[in-house]
C-alpha positions in Angstrom: -53.0 16.7 -36.7 -56.4 17.9 -35.3 -58.3 16.8 -38.4 -56.6 13.4 -38.3 -57.6 12.9 -34.7 -61.1 13.9 -35.5 -61.1 11.4 -38.4 -60.0 8.6 -36.1 -62.7 9.6 -33.6 -65.4 9.5 -36.3 -64.2 6.2 -37.5 -64.2 4.7 -34.0 -67.6 6.2 -33.3 -69.0 4.1 -36.2 -67.9 1.0 -34.1 -69.1 2.3 -30.8 -71.4 -0.6 -30.1 -68.6 -3.0 -30.3 -66.8 -0.9 -27.7 -69.8 -0.9 -25.4 -70.1 -4.7 -25.7 -66.4 -5.3 -25.0 -66.6 -2.9 -22.0 -69.6 -4.7 -20.5 -67.9 -8.1 -21.0 -64.6 -6.9 -19.5 -66.4 -5.4 -16.5 -68.4 -8.5 -15.8 -65.3 -10.8 -16.0 -63.2 -8.3 -14.0 -65.7 -7.7 -11.3 -66.3 -11.4 -10.9 -62.6 -12.0 -10.6 -62.1 -9.3 -8.0 -65.1 -10.4 -5.9 -63.8 -14.0 -5.9 -60.2 -13.1 -4.8 -59.4 -14.6 -1.4 -58.7 -12.3 1.5 -55.1 -12.1 2.8 -54.4 -10.9 6.3 -51.1 -9.2 7.1 -49.2 -9.9 10.3 -46.5 -7.4 11.2 -44.1 -6.7 14.0 -41.6 -3.9 14.7 -38.2 -4.4 16.4 -35.7 -1.8 17.5 -32.0 -2.6 17.5 -30.2 -0.5 20.2 -26.5 -0.3 19.4 -25.6 2.6 21.7 -24.8 0.7 24.9 -22.9 2.1 27.8 -19.9 -0.2 27.3 -19.3 1.1 23.8 -17.6 4.4 24.8 -15.9 2.8 27.8 -14.2 0.0 25.8 -13.4 2.1 22.8 -9.9 1.3 21.6 -9.7 -1.8 23.8 -12.0 -4.2 22.0 -12.8 -4.9 18.4 -15.8 -2.9 17.4 -17.8 -4.6 14.6 -20.0 -2.6 12.3 -23.3 -3.6 14.0 -25.4 -1.6 11.6 -24.0 -3.3 8.6 -24.4 -6.7 10.3 -28.1 -5.9 11.0 -28.7 -4.9 7.4 -27.1 -8.1 6.3 -29.3 -10.1 8.6 -32.4 -8.5 7.2 -31.4 -9.7 3.8 -30.6 -13.2 5.0 -34.1 -13.6 6.4 -35.3 -14.3 2.9 -32.5 -16.7 2.1 -33.3 -20.4 1.5 -31.9 -21.8 4.8 -33.9 -19.2 6.7 -37.1 -20.0 4.7 -36.6 -23.7 5.4 -36.2 -23.0 9.1 -39.4 -20.9 9.1 -41.3 -23.6 7.2 -40.3 -26.1 9.9 -41.2 -23.8 12.8 -44.7 -23.1 11.3 -45.3 -26.7 10.0 -45.6 -25.4 6.4 -43.2 -28.2 5.3 -45.8 -30.8 6.4 -48.1 -29.8 3.5 -45.3 -30.1 0.9 -45.1 -33.8 -0.1 -42.9 -33.6 -3.2 -39.7 -31.5 -4.1 -41.8 -29.5 -6.5 -44.3 -28.6 -3.9 -41.5 -27.7 -1.5 -40.0 -25.3 -4.0 -43.3 -23.7 -4.7 -44.0 -23.4 -1.0 -40.6 -21.7 -0.4 -41.1 -19.3 -3.4 -44.5 -18.4 -2.1 -43.2 -17.8 1.4 -40.3 -15.6 0.1 -42.7 -13.5 -2.0 -45.0 -12.7 0.9 -42.3 -11.7 3.4 -41.5 -8.0 3.6 -38.7 -6.6 5.7 -37.9 -2.9 5.7 -36.9 0.2 7.6 -39.8 1.7 9.6 -38.7 5.2 8.9 -36.3 5.6 11.8 -32.7 4.5 12.3 -32.4 0.8 13.5 -36.2 0.4 13.5 -37.3 -2.5 11.3 -40.7 -3.9 10.3 -41.3 -7.6 9.5 -44.6 -8.4 7.8 -46.2 -11.4 6.1 -49.5 -11.9 4.3 -51.6 -15.1 4.2 -55.2 -16.1 4.0 -54.9 -17.4 7.5 -54.2 -14.7 10.1 -52.9 -17.2 12.6 -50.4 -18.6 10.2 -49.2 -15.1 9.2 -48.7 -14.4 12.9 -46.7 -17.6 13.4 -44.5 -16.7 10.4 -43.8 -13.2 11.7 -43.0 -14.6 15.2 -40.6 -17.1 13.7 -38.9 -14.5 11.6 -38.5 -12.2 14.6 -36.9 -15.0 16.6 -34.5 -16.0 13.8 -33.6 -12.3 13.3 -32.6 -11.8 17.0 -30.8 -15.2 17.4 -28.9 -14.9 14.1 -27.7 -11.4 14.8 -26.3 -12.3 18.2 -24.9 -15.7 17.1 -23.2 -14.2 14.0 -21.2 -11.8 16.2 -20.0 -14.6 18.5 -19.2 -16.8 15.5 -17.2 -14.0 13.9 -15.2 -13.4 17.2 -14.5 -17.2 17.5 -13.3 -17.3 13.9 -11.2 -14.2 14.3 -9.5 -15.7 17.4 -8.6 -18.9 15.6 -7.2 -17.1 12.6 -5.1 -14.7 14.8 -3.7 -17.7 16.8 -2.7 -19.4 13.6 -1.0 -16.2 12.3 0.7 -15.7 15.6 2.3 -19.1 15.4 3.5 -18.6 11.9 5.0 -15.2 12.6 6.6 -16.4 15.8 8.4 -19.0 13.8 9.4 -16.5 11.2 10.6 -14.1 13.9 12.7 -16.8 15.5 14.3 -17.7 12.2 15.0 -14.1 11.5 16.6 -13.6 14.9 18.8 -16.6 14.4 19.9 -15.5 11.0 20.7 -12.0 12.3 22.7 -13.5 15.2 24.8 -15.7 12.9 25.3 -12.7 10.5 26.6 -10.5 13.4 28.9 -13.3 14.6 30.3 -13.8 11.1 30.9 -10.1 10.3 31.8 -8.8 13.7 33.5 -5.4 13.4 32.1 -4.8 10.0 28.5 -4.1 11.0 26.8 -0.8 10.1 28.2 1.9 12.5 31.5 -0.1 12.7 32.5 -0.3 9.1 32.9 3.5 8.8 36.3 3.2 10.7 37.7 1.1 7.9 37.7 4.0 5.5 39.5 6.2 8.1 42.0 3.5 8.9 42.5 2.8 5.2 43.3 6.5 4.6 45.7 6.6 7.6 47.5 3.4 6.6 47.8 4.7 3.0 49.4 7.9 4.3 51.8 5.9 6.6 52.7 3.6 3.7 53.6 6.5 1.4 55.7 8.1 4.2 57.5 4.7 4.9 58.2 4.3 1.2 59.6 7.8 1.0 61.7 7.2 4.1 62.9 3.9 2.6 63.9 5.6 -0.7 65.8 8.3 1.3 67.6 5.7 3.3 68.6 3.8 0.1 69.9 7.0 -1.5 71.9 7.8 1.7 73.4 4.3 1.8 74.4 4.5 -1.9 76.0 7.9 -1.2 78.0 6.5 1.7 79.2 3.5 -0.4 80.3 6.0 -3.1 82.3 7.9 -0.4 83.8 4.6 0.9 85.3 3.9 -2.5 87.4 7.1 -2.3 88.8 6.3 1.2 91.8 4.1 2.1 91.3 1.4 4.6 94.5 2.0 6.6 96.6 5.1 7.5 99.8 5.8 9.2 99.5 6.3 13.0 100.1 10.0 12.7 97.2 10.4 10.3 94.7 8.4 12.4 92.0 10.5 14.0 89.9 7.9 15.6 90.6 7.4 19.3 89.2 5.1 21.9 87.3 7.9 23.4 85.4 8.6 20.3 84.5 4.9 19.9 83.3 4.8 23.6 81.2 7.9 23.0 79.6 6.3 20.0 78.9 3.1 21.9 77.3 5.1 24.7 75.1 7.1 22.3 73.9 3.8 20.7 73.2 2.2 24.0 71.2 5.3 25.1 69.2 5.1 21.9 68.5 1.4 22.5 67.3 2.2 26.0 64.8 4.7 24.6 63.6 2.2 21.9 63.1 -0.5 24.6 60.6 1.8 26.2 58.4 1.3 23.1 59.4 -1.9 21.5 60.9 -5.3 22.3 64.5 -6.4 21.6 63.3 -8.0 18.4 62.5 -4.7 16.8 64.6 -4.0 13.7 66.0 -0.7 15.0 67.1 -2.3 18.3 68.8 -5.2 16.4 70.6 -2.7 14.1 71.9 -0.7 17.0 73.1 -3.9 18.7 75.1 -4.9 15.6 76.7 -1.4 15.5 77.7 -1.6 19.1 79.2 -5.0 18.5 81.1 -3.6 15.5 82.4 -0.7 17.5 83.5 -2.9 20.3 85.2 -5.2 17.9 87.0 -2.2 16.2 88.1 -1.0 19.7 89.5 -4.4 20.5 91.3 -4.6 17.1 92.8 -1.2 17.6 94.1 -2.1 21.0 95.5 -5.3 19.6 97.2 -3.5 16.7 98.8 -1.0 19.0 100.1 -3.8 21.2 101.5 -5.6 18.2 103.0 -2.5 16.6 104.1 0.0 19.2 105.7 2.1 16.6 102.4 2.7 15.0 103.4 2.4 11.5 100.0 1.5 10.2 96.5 1.9 11.7 93.0 1.6 10.3 91.5 4.7 8.6 89.0 6.2 11.0 87.0 7.8 8.2 86.9 4.5 6.5 85.7 2.9 9.6 83.0 5.6 10.2 81.8 5.2 6.6 81.7 1.5 7.1 79.7 1.9 10.3 77.5 4.5 8.7 76.9 2.1 5.8 76.0 -0.7 8.2 73.6 1.7 10.0 72.1 2.7 6.6 71.7 -1.0 5.8 69.9 -1.6 9.1 67.7 1.5 8.5 66.8 0.3 5.0 66.0 -3.2 6.3 63.9 -1.7 9.1 62.0 0.6 6.6 61.6 -2.3 4.2 60.0 -4.4 7.0 57.8 -1.4 7.9 56.8 -0.9 4.3 55.9 -4.6 4.0 53.8 -4.4 7.2 51.9 -1.3 6.0 51.3 -2.9 2.6 49.8 -5.9 4.4 47.6 -3.7 6.5 46.6 -1.7 3.5 45.6 -4.8 1.5 43.6 -6.2 4.4 41.8 -2.9 5.0 41.2 -2.5 1.3 39.6 -5.9 1.1 37.5 -5.3 4.2 36.4 -1.9 3.0 35.2 -3.5 -0.3 33.1 -5.9 1.8 31.6 -3.3 4.0 28.9 -2.1 1.5 27.9 -5.7 0.8 27.7 -6.5 4.5 25.6 -3.3 5.1 23.3 -4.3 2.3 22.8 -7.8 3.6 22.3 -6.5 7.1 19.8 -4.0 5.9 17.8 -6.7 4.2 17.9 -8.9 7.3 16.8 -6.0 9.5 14.0 -5.1 7.1 12.6 -8.6 7.2 13.1 -8.8 11.0 11.3 -5.4 11.6 8.3 -6.5 9.4 7.9 -9.8 11.3 8.3 -8.1 14.6 5.8 -5.3 13.8 3.3 -7.8 12.5 3.8 -10.1 15.5 3.3 -7.2 17.9 0.2 -6.1 16.0 -1.2 -9.6 16.1 -0.6 -9.8 19.9 -2.6 -6.6 20.4 -5.4 -7.9 18.1 -5.5 -11.1 20.0 -6.0 -9.3 23.3 -8.6 -7.0 21.7 -10.6 -10.0 20.2 -10.3 -11.9 23.5 -11.8 -9.0 25.4 -14.4 -8.6 22.7 -15.4 -12.2 23.2 -15.7 -11.7 27.0 -17.8 -8.6 26.4 -20.0 -10.4 23.9 -20.5 -13.5 26.1 -21.1 -11.6 29.4 -22.9 -8.5 28.3 -25.3 -7.4 25.6 -23.6 -5.2 23.1 -26.7 -5.1 21.0 -30.1 -4.7 22.6 -33.2 -6.0 20.6 -36.4 -4.4 21.7 -39.7 -5.6 20.2 -41.7 -2.4 19.9 -44.8 -4.0 18.4 -45.3 -7.8 18.8 -46.8 -9.7 15.9 -50.3 -8.4 15.3 -53.0 -9.3 12.8 -55.7 -6.7 12.1 -59.3 -7.8 11.7 -59.6 -6.3 8.2 -57.7 -8.1 5.4 -54.7 -6.3 4.0 -55.3 -7.6 0.5 -57.0 -7.3 -1.9 -58.2 -3.6 -2.0 -61.4 -4.5 -3.8 -62.7 -0.9 -4.2 -59.5 0.1 -5.9 -59.4 -3.0 -8.0 -63.1 -2.6 -9.1 -62.4 1.0 -10.1 -59.3 -0.1 -12.1 -61.3 -2.9 -13.8 -64.0 -0.4 -14.8 -61.5 2.1 -16.2 -59.6 -0.7 -18.0 -62.9 -2.1 -19.5 -63.8 1.4 -20.8 -60.3 1.7 -22.3 -60.5 -1.7 -23.8 -63.8 -0.8 -25.4 -62.3 2.4 -27.0 -59.3 0.4 -28.2 -61.5 -2.3 -29.8 -63.6 0.3 -31.6 -60.5 2.0 -32.8 -58.9 -1.2 -34.0 -62.0 -2.3 -35.8 -62.2 1.1 -37.6 -58.6 0.7 -38.7 -59.1 -2.9 -39.9 -62.1 -1.9 -42.1 -61.4 1.7 -42.9 -64.1 4.1 -44.2 -63.9 7.5 -45.7 -65.3 10.1 -43.3 -64.6 13.4 -45.2 -63.3 14.8 -48.5 -59.7 15.2 -47.3 -59.3 11.5 -46.5 -60.7 10.6 -49.9 -58.3 12.9 -51.7 -55.4 11.5 -49.7 -56.4 7.9 -50.3 -56.9 8.2 -54.1 -54.4 10.9 -54.9 -56.8 12.4 -57.4 -58.4 15.8 -57.5 -61.8 16.0 -55.9 -64.3 17.6 -58.3 -67.4 17.7 -56.0 -69.3 16.0 -53.2 -72.9 14.9 -52.8 -74.5 16.0 -49.4 -76.9 13.7 -47.6 -80.3 15.3 -46.9 -81.4 14.6 -43.3 -85.2 14.0 -42.9 -87.2 14.1 -39.7 -87.2 10.3 -39.6 -83.5 9.9 -39.9 -82.9 12.5 -37.2 -85.3 10.7 -34.9 -83.4 7.4 -35.5 -80.1 9.1 -34.7 -81.5 10.6 -31.5 -82.9 7.2 -30.5 -79.6 5.5 -31.2 -77.6 8.1 -29.2 -80.0 7.7 -26.3 -79.7 4.0 -26.4 -75.9 4.2 -26.5 -75.9 6.6 -23.5 -78.3 4.3 -21.7 -75.9 1.4 -22.2 -73.0 3.5 -20.8 -75.1 4.7 -18.0 -76.2 1.2 -17.1 -72.5 0.2 -17.0 -71.7 3.1 -14.6 -74.8 2.2 -12.5 -73.6 -1.4 -12.4 -70.2 -0.2 -11.2 -71.9 1.7 -8.4 -74.0 -1.3 -7.4 -70.9 -3.5 -7.3 -69.2 -0.9 -5.1 -72.2 -0.8 -2.7 -72.3 -4.6 -2.6 -68.6 -4.7 -1.7 -69.1 -2.2 1.1 -72.0 -4.2 2.6 -70.0 -7.4 2.4 -66.9 -5.8 4.0 -69.0 -4.4 6.9 -70.8 -7.7 7.4 -67.5 -9.6 7.5 
């Protein structure tokens, strides 16, 4: 690697005069260009945005608090937008110089490229700067940008508050209509399903279980009454309807006691039911039969004083018992029918209760959402309204111009000493590069290794060059001349730097 580098250096050294010539030419052109560059003066201003006002902690939670820092950062970016640049051009009369659309575009692009907005190193402290060959114009541009920055930041907040108020009012009207519709739908649903609403439908299952128990008990009582009636009818078949007077055991006193017992039972039933109740009607029929039997016995005794034949009292009791059993069966049958009707109604209603609860839940969910959103919008409207009052009557953001637009007497650009130094270094590098490229375009063999690598043949020997005094003198003379050329280039660089210093002090 080292031998290869030395080989490249030897080859470039053979073209060193080309490198010196290129370095001189590049320096002359570069120095001339640097010295002819027009001066540009930089106007700058610093502004501080104070967002920590006294009202901020006092109104916390009552008003809408915009992110002022984010808005300020957005405003700094909008200062280089096209509408802002057009406004600055009108305020500084730059648009008067642009006669065609192409010139206007070029002017706006040039304006945007020279504007610099950045943080001054502290929070909420911003620097606005602009460079131009005319210091007065640069100062006007910075003053215009500073004015637009303050006005846009304040106006943007007021515009946002006004837009927010309009949007919230529109949303309030929509949610008010939705809330009214939901309330009407809920009212109609409650009126339609009264008694089956959540909290009320739970009684249906208890009533259904109670009626089911009563229905089974009534069916059991009905079956027992039917069996008792059938048994009485079977006993009636074995009895004779009439007996001789001596064998009769039924007396008027017994019939009267039966009638009194039935009337007492009816009195007790009337305390609970009306005369149309089946049990009361059955007792009435029994009383009528007993009274009719009493009258018939009295008529028979009058017609046959000897008492040869009389009705069998057992037969009559069985007949009466059968009549009572029929009345009981009829009463129980009516009771069973009523319980069955109640059971069917409750069963149908209990099947509807889950569906009613589901529909009611959906209606309440929509109603709750609308009501919560409506209440939240009402609070937001009051908050935005108060924010608008605060924004219009007080300064929530205080803009303080720390340094007004100022233009130094010395130009900000170009930095000629730096540029002259860079041109000199670039010229020297260009000379070295040209010498190296020329050595690579017309390559020469500098040592035996390179020759062996190029030919791929074994090297048998080498002929050394014998240096004489004359050749050594020519070499020294050429080296001194080359060093003089380089030294003159460095001296010329120093002279240009001194000239630049004198001109800058004189200006």
